[in-house]
C-alpha positions as CSV (number, residue, x, y, z in Angstrom):
1,M,-16.4,13.2,44.2
2,Q,-18.3,10.4,42.6
3,R,-16.7,7.7,40.5
4,T,-18.0,7.7,37.0
5,Q,-16.1,4.7,35.7
6,S,-15.2,1.4,37.2
7,G,-11.8,-0.3,37.3
8,I,-10.9,-1.5,33.8
9,A,-13.3,0.8,32.1
10,G,-11.6,3.8,33.6
11,R,-8.2,2.5,32.6
12,L,-9.4,1.9,29.1
13,A,-10.8,5.4,28.9
14,R,-7.4,6.9,30.0
15,A,-5.3,4.8,27.6
16,N,-3.7,6.5,24.7
17,P,-5.5,5.2,21.6
18,T,-2.4,5.3,19.4
19,T,-0.3,3.3,21.9
20,V,-3.1,0.7,22.3
21,F,-3.4,0.4,18.5
22,L,0.3,0.0,18.0
23,V,0.7,-2.6,20.8
24,T,-2.3,-4.5,19.4
25,L,-0.9,-4.4,15.9
26,A,2.5,-5.7,17.1
27,L,0.9,-8.5,19.0
28,A,-1.3,-9.4,16.0
29,L,1.7,-9.5,13.7
30,V,3.7,-11.7,16.0
31,A,0.7,-14.0,16.4
32,F,0.1,-14.1,12.6
33,F,3.7,-14.8,11.7
34,T,4.5,-17.3,14.4
35,P,4.1,-20.7,12.7
36,G,2.0,-23.6,13.9
37,V,0.2,-24.2,17.1
38,L,2.0,-21.4,19.0
39,G,0.8,-18.9,16.4
40,G,-2.7,-20.2,16.7
41,L,-2.7,-20.0,20.5
42,L,-1.3,-16.5,20.4
43,T,-4.0,-15.5,17.9
44,L,-6.8,-17.0,20.1
45,L,-5.3,-15.3,23.2
46,L,-5.4,-11.9,21.3
47,A,-9.0,-12.7,20.3
48,G,-9.8,-13.3,24.0
49,A,-8.4,-9.9,24.9
50,V,-10.4,-8.3,22.1
51,A,-13.6,-10.1,23.4
52,A,-13.0,-8.8,26.9
53,V,-12.6,-5.2,25.7
54,L,-15.7,-5.7,23.5
55,M,-17.8,-6.9,26.4
56,T,-16.6,-4.1,28.6
57,T,-17.4,-1.4,26.1
58,W,-20.5,-2.9,24.5
59,R,-23.0,-0.5,26.1
60,V,-21.3,2.7,24.9
61,Q,-20.6,1.6,21.3
62,T,-22.9,2.4,18.3
63,P,-24.3,-0.4,16.3
64,P,-21.9,0.0,13.3
65,T,-19.0,0.0,15.7
66,R,-20.3,-3.1,17.4
67,A,-20.6,-4.8,14.0
68,I,-17.1,-4.0,13.0
69,R,-15.7,-5.2,16.3
70,L,-17.6,-8.4,16.0
71,L,-16.3,-8.9,12.5
72,V,-12.7,-8.4,13.7
73,L,-13.3,-10.8,16.6
74,T,-14.7,-13.4,14.2
75,L,-11.7,-13.1,11.9
76,L,-9.3,-13.4,14.8
77,V,-11.0,-16.6,16.1
78,T,-11.2,-18.1,12.6
79,T,-7.5,-17.3,11.9
80,G,-6.5,-18.8,15.2
81,L,-8.5,-22.0,14.6
82,I,-7.1,-22.4,11.1
83,K,-3.5,-22.0,12.4
84,L,-4.2,-24.7,15.0
85,L,-5.2,-27.2,12.3
């Protein structure tokens, strides 16, 4: 049998989308409502995780999906940097 997906891509494909959404939402809310530098760092950490997923799945996404994901990534980074200041 031939492997069709590598390590992390295979795990991402098997993940329950609802669970992933709810965990990401919870992390984002904690990061947004944590004050000061810690909140900014948590937001930037979340942005890094989103960037890693974006890079891993870039080839299989349609252009509109790519644009939306880049917009979300930009908003996360901007929010994180604003919270750091």
